[in-house]
Each structure stands twice: as structure tokens, then as C-alpha cells.
C-alpha positions in Angstrom: -30.0 66.6 -16.2 -28.6 70.0 -15.1 -29.5 71.6 -18.4 -33.2 70.5 -18.1 -33.4 71.8 -14.5 -31.6 75.0 -15.6 -34.1 75.6 -18.5 -37.0 75.0 -16.0 -35.5 77.6 -13.6 -35.6 75.1 -10.7 -32.8 76.9 -8.9 -30.0 79.5 -9.6 -26.8 78.1 -11.2 -24.6 79.2 -8.2 -26.6 76.9 -5.8 -25.9 73.9 -8.0 -22.2 74.7 -8.2 -21.9 75.4 -4.4 -23.9 72.2 -3.5 -21.7 70.1 -5.8 -18.6 71.5 -4.1 -20.0 71.0 -0.5 -21.1 67.4 -1.3 -17.5 66.2 -1.3 -16.6 67.8 2.0 -17.5 64.7 4.1 -15.3 62.5 1.9 -12.5 65.1 1.9 -12.7 65.3 5.7 -12.4 61.5 6.0 -9.4 61.4 3.7 -7.8 64.3 5.5 -8.1 62.6 8.9 -6.8 59.3 7.7 -4.1 60.4 5.3 -3.1 63.5 7.3 -2.7 61.5 10.6 -0.5 58.9 9.0 1.7 61.4 7.2 2.0 63.8 10.1 3.0 61.3 12.8 5.1 58.9 10.6 7.0 61.8 9.1 8.2 63.1 12.4 6.5 66.5 12.6 6.5 68.3 15.9 4.4 66.4 18.4 2.1 69.3 19.3 -1.7 69.2 19.0 -2.0 72.8 17.7 0.4 72.2 14.9 -1.3 68.8 14.1 -4.7 70.4 13.7 -3.4 73.3 11.7 -1.8 70.7 9.4 -5.1 68.9 9.0 -6.8 72.2 8.2 -4.3 72.9 5.5 -4.8 69.5 3.9 -8.6 69.9 4.0 -8.4 73.4 2.4 -6.1 72.0 -0.3 -8.5 69.1 -1.1 -11.6 71.3 -1.1 -10.0 74.1 -3.1 -8.5 71.7 -5.7 -12.0 70.1 -6.2 -13.6 73.5 -6.8 -10.8 74.8 -8.9 -10.5 71.8 -11.2 -14.3 71.6 -11.7 -13.9 74.6 -14.0 -12.3 72.2 -16.5 -15.4 70.0 -16.5 -17.7 72.9 -17.0 -15.7 74.2 -19.9 -14.4 71.0 -21.6 -16.8 68.3 -22.7 -14.3 65.5 -23.7 -13.0 63.6 -20.7 -9.6 62.9 -22.2 -9.1 66.6 -23.1 -10.2 67.7 -19.6 -7.8 65.2 -18.0 -5.0 66.3 -20.2 -5.6 70.0 -19.3 -5.7 69.1 -15.6 -2.5 67.0 -15.8 -0.6 69.9 -17.4 -1.9 72.3 -14.7 -0.9 69.9 -11.9 2.6 69.5 -13.3 3.1 73.3 -13.5 1.7 73.7 -10.0 4.1 71.1 -8.6 7.1 72.5 -10.5 6.5 76.0 -9.1 5.3 74.9 -5.6 8.7 75.6 -3.9 9.3 71.9 -3.4 10.8 70.9 -6.7 12.6 74.2 -7.2 13.4 76.4 -4.2 11.5 79.7 -4.2 14.6 81.8 -4.1 16.0 80.3 -7.3 12.8 80.6 -9.4 13.5 83.1 -12.2 11.9 86.5 -11.8 9.9 86.2 -15.0 8.3 83.0 -13.5 7.8 84.1 -9.9 4.3 85.2 -10.6 3.3 81.5 -11.1 4.7 80.8 -7.6 2.5 83.5 -6.0 -0.7 82.4 -7.7 0.0 78.7 -7.1 -2.2 76.9 -4.6 0.3 74.2 -3.9 3.0 76.8 -3.2 0.8 78.5 -0.6 -0.1 75.2 1.0 3.5 73.9 1.1 4.8 77.2 2.4 2.2 77.1 5.2 3.2 73.6 6.1 6.8 74.6 6.3 6.0 77.7 8.5 3.7 75.6 10.7 6.6 73.2 11.4 9.6 75.5 11.7 7.8 78.3 13.6 6.9 75.8 16.4 8.5 75.9 19.9 10.9 73.0 19.3 12.7 75.1 16.7 13.0 78.2 18.8 16.5 77.5 20.0 19.1 80.1 19.0 21.3 78.8 16.2 23.4 81.8 15.2 25.0 84.7 17.0 22.6 87.3 15.5 19.7 85.6 17.3 18.4 83.6 14.4 16.5 80.6 15.6 17.0 77.1 14.3 13.7 77.2 12.4 14.4 80.6 10.9 17.9 79.3 9.8 16.3 76.3 8.0 13.7 78.5 6.2 16.5 80.9 5.1 18.6 78.0 3.8 15.8 76.7 1.6 14.6 80.1 0.4 11.4 80.5 2.4 11.9 84.2 3.0 10.0 87.4 2.2 12.1 90.5 1.7 15.1 88.7 3.1 13.3 87.7 6.4 11.9 84.2 7.2 8.1 84.0 7.0 6.2 84.7 10.2 3.4 82.4 11.4 0.8 84.9 10.2 1.4 83.6 6.6 -0.4 80.4 7.6 -3.6 82.4 8.0 -2.8 84.3 4.8 -2.9 80.9 3.1 -6.4 80.3 4.5 -7.6 83.6 3.1 -5.9 82.7 -0.2 -7.7 79.4 -0.4 -11.1 81.1 0.4 -10.4 83.6 -2.4 -9.5 80.8 -4.9 -12.7 79.0 -4.0 -14.9 82.1 -4.5 -13.2 82.9 -7.8 -13.6 79.2 -9.0 -17.2 79.1 -8.1 -17.9 82.3 -10.1 -16.0 80.8 -13.0 -18.1 77.7 -12.8 -21.3 79.6 -12.7 -20.2 81.7 -15.7 -19.2 78.6 -17.7 -22.4 76.8 -17.0 -24.6 79.7 -17.9 -22.8 80.6 -21.2 -21.6 77.3 -22.5 -23.6 74.2 -23.3 -22.6 71.0 -25.0 -24.7 68.9 -27.3 -25.8 65.6 -25.7 -25.7 63.5 -28.9 -22.7 62.6 -31.0 -19.2 61.7 -30.1 -17.6 65.1 -30.9 -17.5 67.7 -28.2 -19.3 70.7 -29.7 -19.6 73.8 -27.7 -22.8 75.7 -28.1 -23.0 79.3 -27.1 -26.2 80.1 -25.2 -26.8 83.3 -27.2 -26.6 81.4 -30.5 -28.9 78.7 -29.1 -31.5 81.2 -28.0 -31.4 83.0 -31.4 -31.9 79.7 -33.2 -34.8 78.8 -31.0 -36.4 82.2 -31.4 -36.3 81.8 -35.2 -38.2 78.5 -35.0 -40.9 79.8 -32.6 -44.0 81.3 -34.2 -44.8 84.8 -33.0 -48.2 85.6 -31.5 -49.2 87.8 -34.5 -48.3 85.0 -36.9 -50.3 82.5 -34.9 -53.3 84.9 -34.7 -53.3 85.4 -38.5 -53.8 81.6 -39.1 -57.4 80.7 -39.8 -58.7 78.1 -37.3 -61.1 75.7 -39.0 -63.3 73.4 -36.9 -65.2 70.3 -37.9 -68.5 68.8 -36.7 -68.4 65.0 -36.2 -71.7 63.0 -36.2 -72.2 59.4 -35.1 -75.1 56.9 -35.1 -75.8 53.7 -33.2 -72.5 53.5 -31.3 -72.1 50.4 -29.2 -69.2 49.6 -26.7 -68.9 46.6 -24.5 -66.2 45.4 -22.0 -65.5 42.2 -20.2 -66.4 42.1 -16.5 -63.4 41.9 -14.2 -64.9 39.2 -11.9 -67.1 37.1 -14.3 -67.1 36.2 -18.0 -70.1 38.5 -18.7 -69.9 41.5 -21.0 -70.9 44.9 -19.9 -72.7 47.0 -22.5 -71.5 50.5 -21.7 -72.8 52.2 -24.8 -75.8 50.9 -26.7 -77.1 52.4 -29.9 -75.9 55.9 -29.1 -76.3 58.6 -31.7 -75.3 62.3 -31.6 -72.7 64.8 -32.8 -69.6 66.6 -31.6 -69.8 70.4 -32.4 -66.7 72.2 -33.5 -64.8 74.0 -30.8 -66.5 72.1 -27.9 -65.3 69.4 -25.6 -67.7 66.5 -25.5 -67.5 63.2 -23.6 -69.5 59.9 -23.9 -70.3 58.3 -20.6 -71.9 55.0 -19.9 -73.7 53.7 -16.8 
């Protein structure tokens, strides 16, 4: 369906991608409110309204960004099993380097770049900061003035240049999610405009748009070639043509054409009309 509308130039590709992404926002918002409320209050997070709504915002951003980001796989991979396999591997890597399975401070330096481009790492870090930078954890825990929340973050490796993360990193996470969404939308648009899959057959065959256009242009007759063809017309004559139909309300027959004779000239549109 999208390919037909794209060929007809009904709308730009980016509007389709953006509309498809925004269409899931109501469902994501509902899931965030239900799931987030259950997890937040049953897990014993700080009972503060501001932290609660920031937590819901982070969950909503995570759901929306994941939807936009993983839609790139569907735009680039035709086979459902292959797309699911690629997404599964991606999710495993994202969880492994999220800072939850392996602490950030023990991730090897040659893998740390995965941590910094990882959506789950940014969301998880923002949730930790939102919790341990709240007033209930502001009590001094050490002689150097370190608060209880800062001590917990230092213990589990949530530090930047040796210092615990400040609350501003929560808003950096929001900006990071917005950037990932914009980048994923552009990748989707690029994939849909340059890659097309055959609709028939069981094998996933990727068709490049440039090759498709070149093949189409080879099959289309040029204007000069069409003009060079000789158009031959024919004159059709007829004599004593009769045409009857059955009446709709009675069993009578209506004689629409009766003993009509004439001819159709070549190159002219002619119609027979009865009364």
C-alpha cells in the first residue's frame, strides 16, 4: 500500500514515517501510566510527585524511542524472522551494556562507546539519578560531605570524571532520546526511499530504486519512437442494426435500435443512441 501511494506522490515519505511513529503514542501513554505506576509505587521509589512524573516521562520516552528506532529494521529487512533476530541481538547488547547487568565503571574501555550510545544505558542512568538525587537521600553519609545518594551512585559506578552524576543528566537523557528519534526517522525515510521489496514470492529480495527505475525506463517507449509508428485507422460500416431490451416493469420488449444503417469513420468517436 505504501509503495502505491509513494509512486503516486500522495505525500512525502517523512510524513508517513512520522505519522506511523505518532500513531502509537496513545497506546504507549496508556502502558506507561499503568505499568509505570505499578512499578514505581510497588518498588519503593521515593514518594514524591515530581520524581514520579519524571519517571513516567522517562518510560514514555523509552517506549517511543524504541518504537522509532526498531522500525528501521522493518524498513530495511523484509523477512519477519530475520528482522526479529536482528532486533533480539540488538536488545541483548543494549541490556548487557546498559549499566544494569555490568556496572558502568567496570565496562572495558574498548566497549565503553557502546554504553554511551546505548538508549537503555541513558534511561537507566536517568532513573538512578532521579531516585538518588531526591531529597530523602540528601543526608550526609561521609565526613567529606558526600550525601547518601551520592555514596550509592559512587558505589555502583554511576560517576562522571570521578563525581556522581548531577540531576541535569536527566534532561540530557531527554535530549539524547529526541536526537535518537530524529536520527531514526531520517534512517527510516532513507530506507523507504531507496529500498523496495518484491511483493510476490517467499524470498526476501531487495530491489534498489535506481535499478528499478532504469529497468522501467528501458521498457517505456520514447516519444520519438511512438511518433515514428504509423497509425492506421479503419472505417466500419453497418446495415439494418436492431437492438431490443426487456422492459423493467412489464414483459414487453423495447425496440431501441430498428433497422439502423451507417458507418464509423476512422479517427472519430461515434455513438448509437435510441429513443
